[in-house]
N, C-alpha and C positions, 0 to 999 in steps of 0.2 A: 719295833723301834722304841716304844715306851718302856719295855723291859730293860733295854740297854741304858736308857736315861736313868731309870730308878736304881740300876745296879750301882751307879756312881754317886747317887744322892746319899752322902754319908751324914749321919746325925752326930750330935755331940759325943754320945757314948762311944761310937765307933772311932771317932777322931782321937779321943782320949786313949782308947785301947791301942790304936796304932802308935801313938806317941810313947806309950809305956813299953811296947814291944821294941821300938827303935831304941829307947833308952836302955833296955836290957841287953840288946844286941851290941850296941856301939859303946855304951858307957857314957857317963856324964862329961868326961874330959874330951871325948872325941867329937861330940855333937857340935860345939862351936866351930871347930875346924872344918867339919863337913858343911856347915851353913856358910862359912866364909868362902869356901870353894864354890858352892852353889851360887852365891851372890856374884862372885867374879865371873862365873860362866854366863850368868844372865846378863851382866853388864857388857861382856864381850859380844854376846849375841845381839843385844840392842845396838851396839856400836856398828856391828857388821850390817845390820838391817838399815841403819841410817846411811852408811856409806853407799850401799847398793841403791838406796832411794835417791841420794844425791847424784850418783852416776847416771841413773835413768833420767832424772830431771835435767841434768846438764846436756845429755844426749838429745833429749826432746827439744830443748831450747836451741841447740845448735842446728837441728834439722828445720826448725821453724824459721830461723834467721836466713836460711838459704833460699 
């Protein structure tokens, strides 16, 4: 289990290397567009989680009232 955790423990050098590889693959003009899409996806995911949470809470409140 410890090996799995240390596998994803990235240092500063590794993060910089990954960023450079991404920059080389996608280019400087494409990265902002990719990040915007990622941001929209995260916000939609959060909105969906919030809606599900509200639905669960409203269902629980309705069953408590009966």
